[in-house]
N, C-alpha and C positions, 0 to 999 in steps of 0.2 A: 502494499500498500506507497508506502514511503516515496518510495519510485515516482510512482504514480502520479501522489501528490504531491513532488514537487516539479513535473514535467508538467503538469496541468495550471497549476497558480503560476507557473514561470510564463504564460501563453500573453501575447498582445492582448487578445479578447478579456474580456471582465472573468473572473472564478468567483463565483458564489459556494462557499463553504457551510455549511450547515452543519457545527458539534453540537452532539448531542449524547442520552444515554437511555437506554431501555427502561430501566426505572422512571425514569423524569418526564410527571405528566405536563407543566409546563412542554416538555419538547414534543408531544404528542397531538399537543394543541397547535403547536407551529406546524408540525407536519406538511398539514394540506397549503397551507398558505405557500411554505416551501417550493411545494410539488407546484403550485400554481404559478407563482414566480420564473420558477424552471423551465416550465410549460410554452410558458407567454414569450421567454426570448431564448429559447430552444435552437438557433441558431447564434445569436448575437451574444449569446453568454455563457459558461460551461459549467459546471457545479459538480461539487464531491461533499458526503458527508462523512463525518467521520464519528464514530464510534469514541467517546475519551476514554471506556474501561478499557479499551483493544490498541487505540496510537499514541499511549501514555508518551513516547517521543516528542510528537508531533504538538502534542499538547503543551508538552513543561517548553516547546520550544516559541510557541506564538501565547505562550500565559493566557490560558483560557483558565478561568479560574470558578466559569459558574457556564452551567446550562438551561437552554438554549443558545447558542452562541454564534451569530453568522458573520463573517470577514469576506470581505470581497478582496478581491489578490488581483492586480494585476503588475506583468512581469516580474513575478515573483514577490512582491512588496505588497505589503496590506495598505488597503487604502481607506478604507472602514470597517467599522466593526459594532454590533453590537448587541448586548448580551440583555434576556428576557424577552417575553413575548414583544410581540410588536405588529400595527395596522399594516394589511397589503401596500397600502398605498404606502406609509414609510420607508418600505425598504424597495419599490420599484421611484421614491425620489432622490432615493441614495445611489442604485443601478444609474440613474438618469445622469446623474451629478457628477460620474465616473468613468462614463462614458469618452 
């Protein structure tokens, strides 16, 4: 997963990374929102889901302290991040601001 993660976030296209945990109720609430965002931007943005219980090295490197956390990457750099549930409109706005 680490190689795929590095390759995907290095893209010139935006990559939305969804950090979650299987036991996290807010993560379950956010999943349909994230899926809709990915569906809307299918060709314009990349996406990855990272289970914080399985990918501890990635979690540590990017200092993920809570879930759900969304991070937008471009050219390997984090451009925006948010921890917690948020409305789809706010995510769309963040994506459009960083295109």
